N, C-alpha and C positions, 0 to 999 in steps of 0.2 A: 505493500500499499504506499501512497505517496499523498502528501497533502499540497496542493497547487493554491490554497488559499490561505491567507494568515489566521484566519479564525477557524479554519477546519478542525485542527487538533483539539480545540477548545468545545467545539460546538456538535461535533459528531457523536461525544458521548451523551451529550444532552438530549439530543434528537432520538438516540437509541433508547436511553432510558425513558423518555416521554412516551415511546412506542410500546415499551415492554410494561411500564406502569398501566397505561390504558389496555392493553392486552388482559393483564393480570387483574385489573379492577372490574373488567366487565361484567363479569357474574354480579358483582356488587351493585355497579350502576343499573343492571338490567333488573335487579331484585328490588331497588328502590323505585323505578318506574312501574313494577309490578304491583308494588306496595300502594303507590298512589293510583293506579288505574283499577285496582281490584275490588274496592268499594263499588264501584258504578258498574260492574258485571253483574249479569245474572248468573245463577248458579250452574247451569249448563254450561254458559260460557267460560266459566271459572274452571270447570273440569277440563276444557279443551286448551285453556291458554297457558297453563301451568307446563304441561308436557311439550307444547309448542316452545315455549320459553326455554325450559332445559335443553331441549332438542336443538334450538338455534345456538346455544351457547357451545354445545357438543360440536356441531357441526362447524361452526367458525373455527375453533380450536383444531379440529380434523383438517380443514383446509390450510391453516397455518402450518401444520405439520406435514402435510403433503407438499406444500411449497418448498419447506426447509429441507426435508430429507429426500424427495425423488425429484423436484423439478428444478430447484436450485443447481444441485451438483450437475443435472443433465445440460442445464443451459450453460453453466460456467465451463464444463467440459467442451461443449461443442464451439463456444466462441474461442476458447484458447486454442483447441486444435485447428481451428481455419486459418489464424493468423499465421503469416509469413515467419520463417525461421529466422530471419533477420529483422523482427520485430519482437521486442521483448513486451509483453504485456505489463504494464505498470498502472493500476488502478488508482483513480482518485479516491480517497477515503470517503468524500461526500456523495460521489457519483455511485460508488458501491452500495455505500448505505441507503442512498434514495432508491436505488434499482431493488435492493432486497426487500425493504419496507414497502415499496409499492407491490412487487410481487406477492408478499404475504397478505396484505390488505386485498388484493384482487382475488387471490385464491379463498382467503376467509369469507370474503362476500360471496364469492361463487357457490361456495359449499353450502350457502343459506337457500339454494335453488328449491329443494324439497319442502322447506316452510313456506316458500313464497308459493308454491304451487299447490300446497294444501289450503293455504289461506284463501287464495283465488277460488278453489273448489268450494270451500266451506262456506263462503259468503256468497255463493251463486254466480260469480261473474263468468265462470266456464264451467264445462262438466268434463268427467274423464272421458267420455265418448268423443266429445268435439276435440279434446286434446290429443286423443289418439289418432284421429283423422287427420290431424295437422302434424303428425310426428316428422315428417319428412321435411317440411318447412322450420321445424323447429330444429332438427339437426343441421340444416344449412346455416339457421340463425345462430346456432351456437359457434360453428366455425366463424362466420361474419363478424359475430363480437368478439370473439378470442383474438380474430385478426387485428382489430383495433387496439385491445387493451394489453396486449403482449409485446414483449420486445420483437424487432422485426425479423424474426426467423421463424420457419416452419415447424421446429422441434417444440418452442414454447407455445405455440398456436395450438398444435395437435395435444400438447399437455394439458391444455386449459380446456379446449373443446369437448373432448372425449368425456371427462370428469363431468363436464356441464350437461352433457346428455345422459349420462349416466344418473346423474343426481335428478334430472327432469324425470327419467322413468322410475326412481325410487319414489318421487313425489307423487308421480302419477298411480304407480301401485298402492300407496298409503291412501291416495284420493280414492281409489276403488274399493278399498277395504271399508273406509269411512262411509262411502256410498251406500255399501251393503248392510253395514249396521244401522245407517239411518232409514233405510227401506224396510228392516226387518223390526225396527222400533215402531215405525209407523203403520204397520200392519198388524 
């Protein structure tokens, strides 16, 4: 690592600590939001909200872990392997940190797709049948979105698009289960 800015060695640890503090404090922040919203919910809504809240925390952490353990090493290996032998890769600490934090945030938020899918199904915006019929468009959409929010290489795009699609399928599966339960309780 190198520092090309005067303040880089001073600010980089603060930026990293802020991100880590936010990630570690996320369950407490969400609990406080839950405590504020809970009294306004009906009993039936409370039963759904808590599992969704816990699920979103777990999925966010899973996304960050996926980015850290799988995606980041693959991307770094790819970028270093394609550099010419005459070029010594010397990454600026601010650039590297910003790159990593953006990657972690993008994957953490991407792993929330099952929760978003379930919420859209639960509030009646879409149903599982219409989502299943539009599956091919959603797959193309996953690759399209991944193309814009990842670094300019095909590896990171694929490493984001495929989990996006699989997480959508997971949300669709849980949506079908909830629709069946809802239909059974209505009968």
